[in-house]
C-alpha positions, 0 to 999 in steps of 0.5 A, spaced: 205 090 154 199 087 157 192 086 154 185 087 158 179 083 157 176 087 153 181 087 147 182 079 149 174 078 148 175 082 141 180 078 138 177 072 140 170 074 137 175 075 130 178 068 131 171 064 133 168 063 126 175 060 124 174 054 130 172 048 127 173 044 120 176 048 115 180 048 109 187 051 110 186 057 105 180 059 109 184 062 115 188 067 111 182 071 112 183 070 119 190 073 119 188 079 115 182 081 120 187 080 126 192 085 122 186 090 121 185 089 129 193 091 130 195 083 131 201 080 128 203 073 129 210 072 127 211 065 123 213 059 127 216 052 127 212 046 127 216 044 134 213 051 137 207 047 139 200 050 140 201 057 143 205 063 140 207 070 142 204 075 138 204 083 138 198 088 139 199 095 135 207 093 135 208 091 142 209 084 144 204 082 149 206 079 155 199 076 158 196 072 152 198 067 147 195 066 140 193 058 141 192 054 134 191 047 135 189 042 129 187 035 128 187 032 121 184 026 118 187 022 113 184 023 106 181 029 108 182 036 105 179 039 111 183 040 118 179 041 125 182 048 128 181 050 135 183 057 135 183 062 141 187 068 145 189 065 152 
């Protein structure tokens, strides 16, 4: 399936508050919110890079990816996240 701009914008509004410096556990709520919106993001491996496939209402999405980039600073419990749907 292909998502339209309206769906993409809605999904980006969900993840936008989680962009920036956060503790890892704070992202659990984001995943809960995405599930409520019909999005499932399969588990991935570290070598999968930053762009991940996802499903919307149970169907694989062809024209968008879930992007999650991280930056960690030594000796800090927080990580900087950049998160969006392409």
